ZAVO-288620 format. One record per atom (N, C-alpha, C): x, y, z. Coordinates in steps of 0.05 Angstrom, whole numbers, padded with zeros to 5 digits, always signed. Layout:
BEGIN
XYZ ...
This chain:
BEGIN
+00058-00389-00038 +00058-00388-00065 +00085-00390-00078 +00106-00381-00064 +00133-00382-00073 +00150-00400-00056 +00139-00414-00036 +00155-00430-00020 +00166-00414+00005 +00179-00430+00023 +00190-00419+00046 +00215-00402+00039 +00221-00381+00053 +00246-00367+00050 +00268-00384+00063 +00294-00378+00053 +00318-00393+00065 +00317-00387+00094 +00332-00405+00108 +00333-00402+00138 +00345-00376+00147 +00366-00369+00134 +00379-00343+00140 +00370-00320+00124 +00352-00324+00106 +00341-00304+00088 +00321-00285+00102 +00312-00266+00086 +00292-00246+00094 +00265-00258+00087 +00247-00258+00107 +00221-00266+00102 +00204-00244+00092 +00193-00245+00068 +00179-00223+00055 +00151-00218+00066 +00141-00236+00084 +00114-00234+00094 +00106-00209+00106 +00122-00196+00123 +00115-00168+00133 +00112-00148+00112 +00131-00147+00093 +00130-00127+00072 +00105-00131+00055 +00099-00156+00047 +00076-00162+00031 +00050-00155+00046 +00049-00162+00073 +00026-00157+00088 +00020-00126+00090 +00041-00112+00093 +00036-00082+00095 +00029-00070+00069 +00043-00076+00049 +00037-00065+00023 +00010-00073+00012 +00002-00098+00015 -00025-00106+00006 -00048-00094+00022 -00042-00091+00048 -00062-00076+00063 -00066-00047+00056 -00043-00034+00049 -00045-00008+00039 -00059-00005+00012 -00051-00023-00007 -00064-00024-00032 -00096-00029-00030 -00102-00048-00012 -00131-00052-00010 -00146-00029+00000 -00132-00013+00020 -00145+00012+00031 -00147+00033+00008 -00127+00034-00009 -00128+00053-00031 -00150+00045-00051 -00153+00020-00056 -00173+00011-00075 -00201+00016-00066 -00207+00009-00043 -00235+00013-00030 -00238+00042-00022 -00221+00052-00004 -00218+00078+00003 -00246+00095+00009 -00261+00082+00028 -00286+00093+00035 -00289+00090+00063 -00291+00112+00078 -00293+00109+00107 -00318+00095+00118 -00340+00099+00102 -00364+00084+00111 -00363+00056+00108 -00352+00046+00085 -00348+00017+00081 -00328+00005+00100 -00307+00021+00106 -00287+00012+00125 -00299+00008+00153 -00316+00027+00160 -00329+00025+00187 -00346+00002+00189 -00362-00004+00167 -00379-00027+00166 -00363-00053+00168 -00339-00053+00154 -00323-00077+00156 -00311-00082+00182 -00300-00061+00196 -00290-00061+00223 -00312-00071+00244 -00335-00059+00241 -00357-00068+00260 -00365-00096+00256 -00366-00105+00230 -00375-00132+00225 -00353-00152+00236 -00328-00146+00232 -00307-00164+00243 -00309-00165+00273 -00312-00142+00287 -00313-00141+00316 -00338-00158+00326 -00360-00154+00312 -00385-00170+00318 -00379-00200+00315 -00367-00208+00293 -00363-00237+00288 -00344-00248+00309 -00323-00233+00316 -00303-00243+00336 -00317-00246+00364 -00334-00227+00370 -00346-00227+00396 -00368-00249+00398 -00384-00250+00376 -00408-00267+00376 -00401-00298+00376 -00381-00305+00358 -00377-00332+00351 -00351-00343+00365 -00335-00329+00378 -00311-00339+00389 -00297-00357+00371 -00286-00348+00349 -00274-00365+00328 -00248-00378+00338 -00241-00401+00325 -00216-00414+00332 -00192-00397+00322 -00168-00403+00331 -00145-00385+00327 -00140-00379+00296 -00144-00399+00278 -00140-00395+00249 -00160-00375+00240 -00185-00378+00245 -00204-00358+00238 -00202-00331+00249 -00192-00332+00276 -00187-00305+00289 -00164-00290+00273 -00143-00303+00264 -00122-00291+00248 -00135-00279+00222 -00152-00294+00209 -00164-00285+00185 -00180-00260+00190 -00197-00261+00212 -00214-00237+00217 -00195-00213+00225 -00174-00220+00241 -00154-00196+00247 -00144-00184+00221 -00139-00199+00199 -00129-00189+00176 -00152-00171+00163 -00176-00178+00163 -00198-00162+00154 -00201-00137+00171 -00197-00139+00196 -00197-00115+00216 -00177-00095+00206 -00152-00105+00202 -00131-00085+00194 -00137-00073+00166 -00147-00088+00149 -00153-00078+00122 -00177-00057+00124 -00196-00063+00141 -00218-00045+00146 -00207-00018+00156 -00191-00019+00176 -00179+00006+00185 -00164+00021+00164 -00150+00008+00149 -00136+00022+00126 -00156+00035+00105 -00178+00021+00101 -00199+00032+00083 -00211+00056+00096 -00214+00056+00122 -00225+00079+00137 -00204+00103+00135 -00180+00097+00136 -00159+00118+00135 -00158+00131+00106 -00159+00115+00086 -00159+00126+00059 -00186+00138+00052 -00207+00128+00065 -00234+00142+00061 -00235+00169+00073 -00222+00171+00097 -00219+00197+00109 -00204+00217+00094 -00181+00206+00085 -00163+00224+00068 -00177+00234+00042 -00194+00218+00031 -00207+00226+00007 -00237+00236+00013 -00243+00236+00038 -00269+00248+00049 -00292+00233+00035 -00291+00206+00032 -00310+00191+00021 -00325+00174+00042 -00352+00176+00040 -00369+00162+00060 -00392+00150+00044 -00391+00122+00039 -00409+00108+00024 -00412+00120-00003 -00390+00127-00016 -00390+00137-00043 -00396+00167-00049 -00400+00182-00028 -00403+00211-00032 -00386+00226-00011 -00382+00253-00016 -00366+00269+00002 -00386+00290+00015 -00396+00284+00037 -00415+00301+00051 -00402+00328+00058 -00415+00350+00050 -00407+00377+00058 -00383+00388+00044 -00372+00373+00023 -00350+00384+00009 -00357+00387-00021 -00350+00411-00030 -00354+00418-00060 -00326+00417-00071 -00322+00403-00094 -00295+00402-00107 -00286+00429-00114 -00263+00436-00105 -00252+00463-00110 -00257+00482-00088 -00275+00475-00069 -00282+00492-00046 -00260+00492-00025 -00267+00505-00002 -00246+00506+00020 -00244+00477+00030 -00219+00471+00038 -00214+00445+00049 -00225+00443+00076 -00235+00419+00084 -00243+00415+00111 -00221+00411+00130 -00219+00423+00155 -00197+00421+00172 -00171+00430+00159 -00173+00445+00137 -00149+00456+00123 -00136+00436+00105 -00142+00409+00108 -00128+00389+00091 -00145+00370+00077 -00169+00363+00088 -00186+00345+00077 -00206+00355+00056 -00211+00341+00036 -00199+00316+00028 -00170+00321+00016 -00153+00302+00022 -00126+00303+00013 -00127+00301-00017 -00144+00284-00029 -00149+00283-00058 -00174+00268-00062 -00187+00274-00084 -00213+00261-00090 -00209+00241-00114 -00210+00215-00108 -00203+00195-00128 -00221+00198-00154 -00245+00207-00151 -00260+00212-00176 -00254+00235-00192 -00241+00255-00181 -00234+00279-00194 -00203+00281-00199 -00187+00273-00179 -00159+00275-00181 -00147+00248-00187 -00153+00238-00211 -00147+00210-00218 -00117+00208-00220 -00103+00228-00230 -00073+00227-00233 -00061+00225-00206 -00071+00238-00186 -00059+00235-00158 -00062+00206-00148 -00085+00195-00153 -00089+00167-00143 -00071+00148-00159 -00069+00152-00185 -00051+00134-00200 -00022+00139-00193 -00014+00165-00188 +00014+00170-00181 +00020+00158-00154 +00001+00159-00136 +00005+00148-00110 +00008+00117-00109 -00007+00104-00127 -00006+00075-00133 +00021+00069-00144 +00031+00083-00163 +00056+00078-00177 +00079+00081-00157 +00078+00103-00140 +00101+00108-00121 +00102+00085-00102 +00080+00076-00091 +00080+00053-00072 +00089+00027-00086 +00080+00024-00112 +00089+00000-00126 +00120-00001-00130 +00130+00023-00138 +00159+00024-00143 +00174+00019-00117 +00165+00031-00095 +00179+00028-00070 +00178-00002-00061 +00155-00016-00064 +00153-00045-00060 +00173-00061-00077 +00173-00053-00102 +00192-00069-00121 +00221-00065-00113 +00228-00040-00108 +00255-00034-00100 +00263-00049-00073 +00243-00050-00055 +00249-00063-00029 +00253-00093-00034 +00237-00105-00052 +00239-00134-00056 +00266-00140-00070 +00275-00124-00088 +00301-00129-00101 +00323-00127-00081 +00321-00106-00064 +00341-00102-00042 +00340-00125-00023 +00318-00137-00016 +00318-00161+00001 +00332-00183-00012 +00325-00187-00039 +00340-00208-00052 +00371-00205-00052 +00379-00179-00055 +00407-00173-00054 +00419-00180-00026 +00406-00174-00004 +00414-00180+00024 +00415-00209+00026 +00393-00224+00017 +00394-00253+00019 +00418-00266+00006 +00424-00257-00019 +00446-00268-00034 +00473-00261-00020 +00477-00239-00007 +00500-00233+00008 +00503-00251+00033 +00480-00257+00047 +00480-00273+00069 +00485-00301+00061 +00477-00310+00037 +00483-00338+00029 +00510-00340+00015 +00526-00318+00015 +00553-00317+00003 +00553-00322-00026 +00531-00315-00040 +00529-00316-00069 +00532-00288-00081 +00558-00279-00081 +00565-00253-00089 +00558-00249-00119 +00561-00267-00136 +00554-00262-00164 +00523-00258-00168 +00506-00273-00154 +00478-00267-00156 +00472-00240-00144 +00485-00233-00122 +00479-00208-00109 +00486-00184-00129 +00507-00186-00142 +00517-00163-00160 +00501-00165-00186 +00502-00188-00201 +00491-00189-00226 +00461-00194-00230 +00449-00203-00209 +00420-00206-00210 +00406-00183-00196 +00412-00180-00171 +00398-00161-00153 +00407-00134-00156 +00434-00129-00153 +00444-00101-00155 +00439-00088-00181 +00443-00103-00203 +00437-00091-00228 +00409-00085-00232 +00391-00101-00225 +00362-00096-00226 +00355-00070-00210 +00368-00068-00185 +00362-00045-00168 +00371-00021-00182 +00396-00021-00194 +00406+00002-00207 +00389+00011-00231 +00381-00010-00246 +00363-00005-00270 +00337+00007-00261 +00323-00005-00241 +00297+00005-00233 +00300+00033-00221 +00320+00038-00206 +00323+00065-00194 +00330+00085-00214 +00345+00077-00235 +00353+00096-00256 +00328+00103-00272 +00311+00084-00279 +00287+00088-00295 +00268+00106-00279 +00265+00101-00253 +00248+00116-00236 +00259+00144-00236 +00284+00149-00232 +00296+00176-00231 +00291+00192-00257 +00294+00176-00280 +00291+00189-00306 +00261+00196-00311 +00243+00180-00302 +00214+00186-00305 +00207+00211-00287 +00220+00211-00264 +00214+00233-00245 +00223+00259-00257 +00247+00259-00269 +00258+00284-00282 +00240+00293-00305 +00228+00274-00319 +00211+00281-00342 +00184+00293-00332 +00175+00281-00310 +00149+00291-00298 +00155+00318-00286 +00176+00322-00270 +00180+00347-00256 +00186+00368-00277 +00201+00363-00298 +00207+00384-00317 +00182+00392-00334 +00162+00375-00335 +00138+00382-00351 +00117+00397-00334 +00121+00399-00307 +00102+00413-00292 +00106+00444-00297 +00084+00457-00303 +00087+00486-00307 +00094+00501-00281 +00109+00522-00284 +00117+00538-00260 +00093+00551-00246 
């Protein structure tokens, strides 16, 4: 979509792969659906012996299904319901559900925002490192470093407003 990275630059593919897999897991977030997805991928890989390109595609869906299972377990969601858990009741195993996306909407939104900010700051930092490697000091300072400082400052300011508004 954006072309190949510079030869000595940072390849953003691993960062994008990890963050998009995590975001997919958060969006679907159901252990039942994740289990079906994982089982379907394993069945397709075993039954049809796909070529290497299709195998990579199926591996991506396998990883995303595992992430869906993880978030589904954290939210104790199985095919759209939470068996054996009453909202506000005692936690299962002392921690589960970590949050309920249908009830604790602000927790889910906050988690999404935190992961998005971390991803954005990492991408700006990668651009800074690439500019330094390419000996483009002006771009490193005035493009990437200034954006990093601004985004980190805004994030800090928002966090101080949120933390100060939380009742004791």
